[in-house]
GUDREN-52915 format. One record per residue: x, z, y of N, C-alpha, C in turn; residue number from 1. Coordinates in pm, whole numbers. Layout:
BEGIN
<rec <X,Z,Y>,<X,Z,Y>,<X,Z,Y>,NUM> ...
***
This chain:
BEGIN
<rec <-1247,1491,1825>,<-1386,1431,1703>,<-1407,1379,1621>,1> <rec <-1438,1488,1528>,<-1444,1454,1338>,<-1611,1408,1325>,2> <rec <-1567,1339,1189>,<-1703,1319,1124>,<-1743,1396,983>,3> <rec <-1859,1356,945>,<-1888,1458,825>,<-1779,1332,718>,4> <rec <-1773,1453,600>,<-1706,1420,494>,<-1813,1322,408>,5> <rec <-1933,1360,451>,<-2058,1247,352>,<-1976,1077,418>,6> <rec <-1995,1066,504>,<-1925,969,557>,<-1859,852,498>,7> <rec <-1809,703,554>,<-1792,613,442>,<-1633,608,527>,8> <rec <-1636,625,633>,<-1487,645,698>,<-1514,779,794>,9> <rec <-1425,864,756>,<-1377,989,838>,<-1285,937,964>,10> <rec <-1368,988,1079>,<-1280,998,1210>,<-1198,1151,1285>,11> <rec <-1070,1165,1331>,<-1069,1254,1319>,<-938,1204,1446>,12> <rec <-975,1298,1565>,<-875,1221,1704>,<-743,1359,1685>,13> <rec <-628,1362,1704>,<-523,1479,1678>,<-447,1367,1826>,14> <rec <-532,1445,1904>,<-430,1436,2085>,<-483,1302,2109>,15> <rec <-398,1195,2116>,<-356,1071,2113>,<-389,993,2108>,16> <rec <-439,1033,1910>,<-418,929,1796>,<-537,944,1690>,17> <rec <-624,787,1693>,<-743,851,1570>,<-695,863,1501>,18> <rec <-712,923,1370>,<-715,910,1229>,<-822,876,1143>,19> <rec <-820,708,1111>,<-898,661,1052>,<-946,695,914>,20> <rec <-989,709,774>,<-1009,726,709>,<-1047,693,606>,21> <rec <-1045,542,523>,<-1155,480,466>,<-1215,615,341>,22> <rec <-1353,640,348>,<-1339,777,212>,<-1463,684,115>,23> <rec <-1403,586,13>,<-1521,602,-168>,<-1379,619,-193>,24> <rec <-1371,704,-254>,<-1243,691,-378>,<-1324,720,-517>,25> <rec <-1465,722,-532>,<-1463,650,-668>,<-1480,553,-672>,26> <rec <-1414,428,-556>,<-1462,281,-595>,<-1361,249,-525>,27> <rec <-1223,322,-552>,<-1089,311,-462>,<-1063,275,-365>,28> <rec <-1210,321,-253>,<-1216,205,-144>,<-1233,96,-168>,29> <rec <-1303,57,-174>,<-1355,-96,-165>,<-1451,-130,-107>,30> <rec <-1410,-266,-17>,<-1452,-260,142>,<-1617,-336,102>,31> <rec <-1721,-199,91>,<-1819,-262,88>,<-1882,-307,258>,32> <rec <-2011,-377,239>,<-2078,-463,375>,<-2071,-270,439>,33> <rec <-2111,-198,398>,<-2154,-73,448>,<-1985,14,491>,34> <rec <-1894,-10,419>,<-1747,58,447>,<-1713,-52,554>,35> <rec <-1732,-180,616>,<-1671,-261,707>,<-1753,-200,825>,36> <rec <-1868,-187,840>,<-1925,-200,940>,<-1880,-20,959>,37> <rec <-1900,42,884>,<-1828,203,949>,<-1742,185,986>,38> <rec <-1613,129,913>,<-1481,78,1007>,<-1466,26,1084>,39> <rec <-1570,-122,1181>,<-1537,-179,1221>,<-1608,-46,1372>,40> <rec <-1750,19,1336>,<-1748,72,1478>,<-1703,206,1516>,41> <rec <-1600,277,1343>,<-1509,350,1411>,<-1391,287,1519>,42> <rec <-1310,164,1467>,<-1220,32,1529>,<-1273,91,1699>,43> <rec <-1374,31,1721>,<-1447,-25,1842>,<-1474,108,1960>,44> <rec <-1518,267,1902>,<-1540,305,1950>,<-1335,426,1992>,45> <rec <-1223,380,1887>,<-1114,453,1916>,<-1070,352,2055>,46> <rec <-1112,262,2077>,<-1038,125,2133>,<-1098,165,2284>,47> <rec <-1196,171,2328>,<-1281,180,2405>,<-1256,358,2462>,48> <rec <-1200,446,2369>,<-1135,575,2510>,<-1049,571,2553>,49> <rec <-1062,660,2677>,<-938,581,2716>,<-793,720,2713>,50> <rec <-896,841,2592>,<-798,956,2552>,<-672,919,2447>,51> <rec <-672,793,2352>,<-704,729,2274>,<-496,608,2257>,52> <rec <-434,606,2224>,<-346,506,2261>,<-251,503,2141>,53> <rec <-274,495,1978>,<-294,483,1919>,<-362,504,1790>,54> <rec <-416,396,1677>,<-459,424,1565>,<-356,422,1420>,55> <rec <-452,525,1309>,<-377,527,1201>,<-495,467,1094>,56> <rec <-474,394,1035>,<-573,395,931>,<-480,418,785>,57> <rec <-620,523,667>,<-580,548,630>,<-687,498,485>,58> <rec <-628,535,366>,<-696,605,248>,<-699,686,155>,59> <rec <-689,725,58>,<-607,837,-15>,<-576,825,-113>,60> <rec <-535,945,-157>,<-419,908,-230>,<-370,797,-383>,61> <rec <-488,758,-403>,<-502,706,-551>,<-488,561,-479>,62> <rec <-601,509,-348>,<-531,359,-304>,<-594,367,-177>,63> <rec <-496,303,-96>,<-588,245,41>,<-678,170,36>,64> <rec <-708,109,-7>,<-837,-46,-84>,<-777,-94,-133>,65> <rec <-907,-99,-256>,<-878,-218,-335>,<-872,-382,-331>,66> <rec <-947,-398,-179>,<-1028,-499,-156>,<-1214,-487,-145>,67> <rec <-1260,-627,-121>,<-1399,-638,-114>,<-1460,-650,-243>,68> <rec <-1564,-566,-190>,<-1613,-498,-316>,<-1669,-586,-375>,69> <rec <-1629,-669,-541>,<-1661,-774,-563>,<-1791,-717,-701>,70> <rec <-1757,-579,-726>,<-2002,-572,-789>,<-2101,-582,-693>,71> <rec <-2049,-598,-530>,<-2164,-561,-448>,<-2175,-670,-490>,72> <rec <-2054,-813,-422>,<-2077,-928,-441>,<-2183,-1030,-540>,73> <rec <-2110,-963,-665>,<-2227,-1012,-777>,<-2360,-978,-765>,74> <rec <-2346,-876,-709>,<-2535,-816,-723>,<-2552,-886,-615>,75> <rec <-2507,-890,-527>,<-2623,-975,-418>,<-2576,-1126,-470>,76> <rec <-2542,-1143,-515>,<-2556,-1356,-572>,<-2468,-1447,-507>,77> <rec <-2433,-1320,-454>,<-2333,-1493,-316>,<-2271,-1556,-370>,78> <rec <-2326,-1667,-420>,<-2236,-1781,-506>,<-2208,-1949,-415>,79> <rec <-2359,-1978,-304>,<-2258,-2121,-236>,<-2164,-2080,-168>,80> <rec <-2099,-2223,-111>,<-2058,-2194,-28>,<-2104,-2178,117>,81> <rec <-2210,-2170,162>,<-2257,-2155,242>,<-2291,-1963,256>,82> <rec <-2323,-1941,161>,<-2352,-1822,126>,<-2193,-1734,125>,83> <rec <-2122,-1762,64>,<-1936,-1721,129>,<-1916,-1724,209>,84> <rec <-1932,-1860,286>,<-1926,-1839,449>,<-1930,-1752,530>,85> <rec <-2031,-1729,485>,<-2146,-1605,553>,<-2112,-1456,579>,86> <rec <-2055,-1437,414>,<-1999,-1317,387>,<-1818,-1334,464>,87> <rec <-1758,-1438,410>,<-1626,-1445,421>,<-1609,-1425,576>,88> <rec <-1677,-1460,681>,<-1663,-1430,852>,<-1691,-1243,802>,89> <rec <-1768,-1213,796>,<-1781,-1130,796>,<-1610,-991,744>,90> <rec <-1606,-1069,650>,<-1447,-996,587>,<-1339,-996,698>,91> <rec <-1362,-1149,757>,<-1246,-1183,827>,<-1222,-1106,967>,92> <rec <-1360,-1046,975>,<-1337,-1053,1135>,<-1278,-924,1208>,93> <rec <-1280,-816,1021>,<-1279,-695,1010>,<-1118,-684,1015>,94> <rec <-1007,-770,1031>,<-907,-764,969>,<-844,-801,1097>,95> <rec <-989,-955,1116>,<-895,-985,1266>,<-915,-866,1385>,96> <rec <-1034,-816,1346>,<-1069,-679,1500>,<-965,-599,1476>,97> <rec <-828,-556,1333>,<-797,-446,1337>,<-622,-556,1408>,98> <rec <-625,-646,1365>,<-539,-771,1431>,<-504,-798,1543>,99> <rec <-630,-802,1670>,<-644,-778,1785>,<-682,-730,1913>,100> <rec <-752,-570,1826>,<-714,-439,1892>,<-609,-446,2008>,101> <rec <-666,-354,2080>,<-577,-354,2202>,<-498,-183,2220>,102> <rec <-477,-234,2085>,<-398,-25,2079>,<-362,-88,1971>,103> <rec <-173,-52,1939>,<-111,-8,1819>,<-173,23,1676>,104> <rec <-219,-50,1583>,<-275,45,1470>,<-149,59,1368>,105> <rec <-163,144,1264>,<-65,171,1191>,<-157,188,1078>,106> <rec <-86,178,917>,<-134,185,804>,<-68,259,721>,107> <rec <-109,347,719>,<-65,452,566>,<-50,495,447>,108> <rec <-22,352,400>,<-73,322,267>,<-15,439,139>,109> <rec <-106,467,85>,<-51,521,-80>,<-146,451,-126>,110> <rec <-114,412,-318>,<-179,358,-413>,<-159,225,-445>,111> <rec <-322,192,-412>,<-308,49,-432>,<-414,11,-288>,112> <rec <-321,-133,-267>,<-338,-192,-162>,<-366,-328,-186>,113> <rec <-478,-402,-192>,<-473,-510,-333>,<-563,-588,-231>,114> <rec <-622,-732,-294>,<-695,-868,-171>,<-714,-822,-118>,115> <rec <-840,-797,-26>,<-915,-768,107>,<-808,-641,210>,116> <rec <-799,-519,84>,<-717,-425,121>,<-547,-439,183>,117> <rec <-517,-519,42>,<-377,-566,144>,<-398,-649,277>,118> <rec <-528,-726,316>,<-514,-760,449>,<-500,-713,519>,119> <rec <-589,-604,471>,<-676,-552,586>,<-493,-449,672>,120> <rec <-441,-389,592>,<-314,-349,607>,<-220,-461,695>,121> <rec <-225,-592,642>,<-90,-678,655>,<-147,-648,811>,122> <rec <-321,-661,847>,<-330,-731,1006>,<-286,-585,1076>,123> <rec <-235,-464,1001>,<-208,-354,1141>,<-36,-414,1172>,124> <rec <-70,-298,1290>,<70,-385,1349>,<178,-291,1294>,125> <rec <196,-181,1227>,<305,-109,1083>,<228,-121,994>,126> <rec <353,-98,917>,<263,9,730>,<373,80,718>,127> <rec <346,169,669>,<430,302,626>,<386,363,476>,128> <rec <467,275,388>,<365,340,263>,<454,434,167>,129> <rec <372,539,108>,<432,577,59>,<479,535,-109>,130> <rec <554,572,-209>,<616,558,-261>,<541,504,-434>,131> <rec <495,552,-426>,<335,512,-533>,<282,367,-513>,132> <rec <312,290,-368>,<232,167,-327>,<271,63,-393>,133> <rec <144,-31,-380>,<140,-107,-473>,<84,-205,-374>,134> <rec <72,-304,-357>,<25,-497,-316>,<81,-564,-334>,135> <rec <-66,-702,-318>,<-97,-759,-373>,<-211,-911,-308>,136> <rec <-234,-1007,-383>,<-385,-1115,-386>,<-405,-1154,-547>,137> <rec <-434,-995,-628>,<-433,-1109,-718>,<-542,-1161,-796>,138> <rec <-663,-1163,-662>,<-812,-1236,-700>,<-745,-1340,-734>,139> <rec <-655,-1439,-745>,<-608,-1627,-737>,<-658,-1563,-911>,140> <rec <-632,-1471,-984>,<-653,-1489,-1176>,<-794,-1486,-1137>,141> <rec <-867,-1471,-1095>,<-1016,-1527,-1128>,<-1102,-1650,-1082>,142> <rec <-955,-1743,-1003>,<-1062,-1768,-919>,<-1077,-1794,-825>,143> <rec <-1037,-1702,-712>,<-1091,-1695,-615>,<-946,-1692,-485>,144> <rec <-938,-1611,-345>,<-793,-1675,-336>,<-792,-1572,-197>,145> <rec <-731,-1599,-95>,<-669,-1488,23>,<-805,-1519,95>,146> <rec <-854,-1433,182>,<-922,-1479,265>,<-897,-1475,447>,147> <rec <-833,-1339,472>,<-701,-1385,593>,<-611,-1388,563>,148> <rec <-567,-1530,637>,<-456,-1589,567>,<-349,-1517,644>,149> <rec <-305,-1402,636>,<-203,-1359,771>,<-45,-1404,689>,150> <rec <-49,-1418,542>,<8,-1395,492>,<176,-1425,450>,151> <rec <190,-1573,542>,<267,-1675,540>,<286,-1661,669>,152> <rec <261,-1646,796>,<325,-1560,909>,<409,-1462,879>,153> <rec <412,-1364,779>,<411,-1181,821>,<573,-1236,723>,154> <rec <552,-1297,586>,<621,-1329,473>,<780,-1423,488>,155> <rec <716,-1546,516>,<766,-1695,525>,<696,-1760,380>,156> <rec <767,-1880,403>,<697,-2015,290>,<688,-1916,102>,157> <rec <857,-1917,94>,<809,-1853,-73>,<764,-1748,-127>,158> <rec <838,-1639,-18>,<753,-1515,-120>,<582,-1529,-86>,159> <rec <530,-1601,5>,<363,-1594,1>,<365,-1707,-120>,160> <rec <411,-1832,-113>,<406,-1861,-202>,<385,-1883,-391>,161> <rec <469,-1722,-388>,<508,-1686,-548>,<429,-1548,-546>,162> <rec <371,-1475,-428>,<262,-1448,-445>,<91,-1436,-466>,163> <rec <97,-1549,-429>,<-56,-1591,-428>,<-70,-1748,-532>,164> <rec <73,-1757,-568>,<27,-1878,-711>,<31,-1768,-807>,165> <rec <107,-1680,-819>,<116,-1559,-983>,<17,-1486,-921>,166> <rec <-82,-1404,-815>,<-157,-1325,-843>,<-59,-1132,-857>,167> <rec <93,-1182,-822>,<123,-1101,-898>,<112,-971,-745>,168> <rec <145,-839,-854>,<142,-675,-755>,<297,-660,-737>,169> <rec <292,-617,-618>,<497,-583,-620>,<449,-441,-533>,170> <rec <533,-337,-588>,<581,-237,-597>,<606,-186,-355>,171> <rec <595,-48,-332>,<670,-34,-187>,<791,-89,-186>,172> <rec <901,-115,-233>,<1027,-70,-277>,<1005,-280,-166>,173> <rec <966,-346,-305>,<978,-475,-298>,<912,-561,-198>,174> <rec <776,-472,-90>,<774,-491,-64>,<827,-486,111>,175> <rec <909,-406,109>,<1017,-361,244>,<1118,-409,241>,176> <rec <1127,-548,170>,<1255,-614,131>,<1162,-723,115>,177> <rec <1055,-757,155>,<1024,-849,202>,<928,-911,329>,178> <rec <955,-796,410>,<891,-726,520>,<770,-733,587>,179> <rec <728,-656,407>,<560,-691,429>,<489,-533,507>,180> <rec <635,-459,505>,<605,-317,559>,<722,-281,634>,181> <rec <697,-184,691>,<787,-118,770>,<942,-45,735>,182> <rec <844,77,625>,<912,177,552>,<857,263,411>,183> <rec <922,305,370>,<871,347,232>,<941,515,261>,184> <rec <849,605,185>,<888,735,223>,<800,808,65>,185> <rec <850,867,67>,<802,1028,-85>,<700,1037,7>,186> <rec <541,1043,-106>,<425,1054,-105>,<426,1121,3>,187> <rec <531,1306,-62>,<472,1376,-4>,<477,1372,113>,188> <rec <527,1267,233>,<608,1231,347>,<530,1180,436>,189> <rec <441,1134,331>,<386,1006,417>,<307,1095,536>,190> <rec <205,1127,558>,<126,1180,662>,<225,1216,815>,191> <rec <301,1344,734>,<445,1382,833>,<494,1268,859>,192> <rec <569,1158,803>,<655,1056,886>,<503,917,1011>,193> <rec <403,906,953>,<304,861,1017>,<282,919,1141>,194> <rec <237,1075,1122>,<217,1103,1195>,<328,1081,1314>,195> <rec <450,1139,1308>,<558,1109,1407>,<560,992,1463>,196> <rec <567,936,1370>,<516,778,1466>,<449,693,1529>,197> <rec <321,807,1518>,<202,762,1574>,<281,802,1709>,198> <rec <281,958,1749>,<277,1031,1869>,<452,987,1922>,199> <rec <503,876,1881>,<656,876,1949>,<592,737,2016>,200> <rec <545,675,1939>,<484,542,2008>,<446,635,2114>,201> <rec <258,700,2102>,<136,778,2181>,<281,803,2302>,202> <rec <402,811,2345>,<483,862,2434>,<440,749,2540>,203> <rec <430,627,2474>,<441,519,2573>,<323,491,2688>,204> <rec <344,411,2809>,<220,368,2860>,<130,316,2810>,205> <rec <-52,328,2817>,<-130,317,2677>,<-128,163,2798>,206> <rec <-81,111,2920>,<-116,-3,2948>,<30,-109,2906>,207> <rec <118,-15,2866>,<238,-118,2901>,<263,-127,2729>,208> <rec <173,-62,2623>,<141,-72,2539>,<27,-215,2442>,209> <rec <-38,-185,2515>,<-206,-311,2529>,<-158,-442,2570>,210> <rec <-65,-425,2634>,<37,-619,2699>,<116,-630,2636>,211> <rec <211,-551,2556>,<292,-592,2517>,<258,-609,2337>,212> <rec <145,-589,2264>,<79,-598,2179>,<-44,-777,2209>,213> <rec <-49,-737,2281>,<-157,-825,2391>,<26,-1019,2353>,214> <rec <91,-956,2395>,<184,-1053,2452>,<290,-1122,2263>,215> <rec <262,-1013,2204>,<324,-1004,2055>,<168,-1119,2020>,216> <rec <64,-1076,1999>,<-48,-1151,1968>,<-48,-1293,1994>,217> <rec <-52,-1267,2123>,<-36,-1448,2175>,<47,-1516,2088>,218> <rec <182,-1460,2082>,<318,-1535,1993>,<259,-1642,1853>,219> <rec <195,-1534,1840>,<169,-1591,1667>,<49,-1688,1694>,220> <rec <-47,-1631,1821>,<-135,-1762,1801>,<-106,-1884,1874>,221> <rec <23,-1892,1940>,<123,-2010,1920>,<132,-2086,1814>,222> <rec <230,-1977,1681>,<248,-2040,1585>,<157,-2111,1504>,223> <rec <38,-2042,1543>,<-88,-2160,1480>,<-146,-2088,1393>,224> <rec <-144,-1900,1436>,<-232,-1814,1310>,<-342,-1838,1313>,225> <rec <-413,-1861,1460>,<-549,-1832,1482>,<-665,-1937,1406>,226> <rec <-547,-2065,1431>,<-601,-2147,1356>,<-571,-2185,1213>,227> <rec <-558,-2104,1148>,<-486,-2131,1024>,<-588,-2016,924>,228> <rec <-600,-1907,986>,<-681,-1828,927>,<-846,-1924,951>,229> <rec <-873,-1906,1044>,<-1033,-2039,1062>,<-1029,-2134,959>,230> <rec <-854,-2215,999>,<-943,-2311,821>,<-919,-2225,727>,231> <rec <-841,-2184,699>,<-884,-2085,581>,<-991,-2046,498>,232> <rec <-1095,-2045,626>,<-1195,-1948,600>,<-1312,-2074,534>,233> <rec <-1277,-2219,583>,<-1347,-2283,493>,<-1294,-2350,334>,234> <rec <-1167,-2310,313>,<-1090,-2388,231>,<-1173,-2293,120>,235> <rec <-1157,-2128,137>,<-1179,-2017,102>,<-1338,-1996,30>,236> <rec <-1411,-2029,87>,<-1509,-2067,101>,<-1622,-2122,10>,237> <rec <-1539,-2267,-13>,<-1579,-2348,-98>,<-1483,-2304,-276>,238> <rec <-1357,-2260,-240>,<-1287,-2230,-338>,<-1372,-2125,-455>,239> <rec <-1464,-2028,-359>,<-1488,-1947,-452>,<-1666,-1924,-451>,240> <rec <-1720,-2094,-412>,<-1781,-2171,-487>,<-1780,-2240,-587>,241> <rec <-1647,-2255,-612>,<-1604,-2354,-725>,<-1687,-2285,-830>,242> <rec <-1739,-2366,-913>,<-1791,-2357,-1037>,<-1607,-2351,-1148>,243> <rec <-1557,-2224,-1242>,<-1444,-2302,-1318>,<-1492,-2181,-1412>,244> <rec <-1460,-2266,-1550>,<-1477,-2144,-1633>,<-1367,-1983,-1613>,245> <rec <-1306,-1976,-1559>,<-1227,-1853,-1520>,<-1329,-1765,-1484>,246> <rec <-1338,-1822,-1359>,<-1478,-1742,-1248>,<-1582,-1749,-1349>,247> <rec <-1619,-1829,-1414>,<-1788,-1754,-1450>,<-1746,-1685,-1619>,248> <rec <-1661,-1694,-1610>,<-1600,-1583,-1764>,<-1554,-1420,-1654>,249> <rec <-1535,-1393,-1573>,<-1523,-1257,-1488>,<-1675,-1243,-1479>,250> <rec <-1704,-1371,-1376>,<-1862,-1302,-1316>,<-1912,-1257,-1394>,251> <rec <-1975,-1335,-1514>,<-2050,-1279,-1637>,<-2045,-1109,-1673>,252> <rec <-1849,-1138,-1663>,<-1807,-992,-1699>,<-1837,-828,-1602>,253> <rec <-1872,-926,-1518>,<-1919,-759,-1384>,<-2061,-758,-1417>,254> <rec <-2142,-824,-1474>,<-2244,-877,-1472>,<-2292,-805,-1566>,255> <rec <-2195,-816,-1650>,<-2235,-724,-1800>,<-2189,-557,-1871>,256> <rec <-2067,-605,-1846>,<-1948,-461,-1867>,<-1922,-409,-1763>,257> <rec <-1889,-469,-1629>,<-1910,-374,-1490>,<-1746,-461,-1479>,258> <rec <-1682,-368,-1352>,<-1603,-468,-1341>,<-1433,-395,-1417>,259> <rec <-1437,-301,-1417>,<-1311,-225,-1455>,<-1294,-374,-1576>,260> <rec <-1369,-420,-1658>,<-1393,-436,-1825>,<-1309,-656,-1727>,261> <rec <-1392,-641,-1688>,<-1384,-820,-1574>,<-1230,-780,-1539>,262> <rec <-1170,-697,-1466>,<-1000,-719,-1475>,<-943,-702,-1585>,263> <rec <-1001,-619,-1650>,<-898,-619,-1754>,<-867,-748,-1850>,264> <rec <-989,-801,-1858>,<-966,-959,-1922>,<-915,-1057,-1835>,265> <rec <-906,-1043,-1659>,<-818,-1136,-1604>,<-689,-1110,-1674>,266> <rec <-641,-973,-1644>,<-478,-924,-1610>,<-372,-968,-1747>,267> <rec <-494,-880,-1838>,<-488,-953,-1971>,<-372,-1134,-2057>,268> <rec <-493,-1256,-1993>,<-421,-1314,-2002>,<-284,-1394,-1868>,269> <rec <-274,-1280,-1801>,<-134,-1309,-1733>,<-49,-1206,-1846>,270> <rec <-86,-1069,-1789>,<58,-1023,-1917>,<96,-1078,-2072>,271> <rec <8,-1192,-2153>,<83,-1232,-2248>,<189,-1274,-2200>,272> <rec <191,-1367,-2052>,<305,-1411,-2011>,<434,-1321,-1971>,273> <rec <443,-1253,-1935>,<517,-1141,-1900>,<580,-1057,-1972>,274> <rec <532,-1026,-2126>,<576,-1010,-2198>,<736,-1022,-2292>,275> 
***
């Protein structure tokens, strides 16, 4: 099974492995409403296909995904807590669809995996990263915050606190040290490494894979993961609708000068401290 190169999500079935590629390179694979819809549909199709045992999710060389499409959110005029709650529910739905998919999902990450893109990668069962990969939740720097709150359960309190309080972006080696990802490989070896891992997992009977993943997911549920994600949705909706000077300035820059200018302004403030 293959899809058109014009699609926002490309699907290629290689034997028992479904390779799903986010295909919006000019926007660094930002997760627009349309991208999320296509990815959700591709995940549903792979989950339903009895010939598929493993799913691989990847982006491009420069970016796995830089997160939710901020420019689209500004253009749509999302501002109230109710509007944010509706939009964030959709965003969380995609990450949790990956988390709960009844087949193992491997993220193959090259380049940026930021904000919602970082959360999408963390929702996968395994992450293999190229040595150029960068991870983080920098949205805190303009008055937003994490949407799908998986990080405390995957990294622990201290690492989560540092990353979410500062909005720092970390490289693949640090991410591996913190336990965010499984392994780091040279960029040129990423696809081959993931292909071997996926085919190795696919040797396991599908029923065993399904029930093993279900058991792991239920263990995290017993620790309160689902409850934490749902509670954070309410907090995130209020946080995103808050009228702080920083968020107002960021939103104005996106609308008048573009997202690049807004991101430069955001990071310049923090860069001055780091010099």
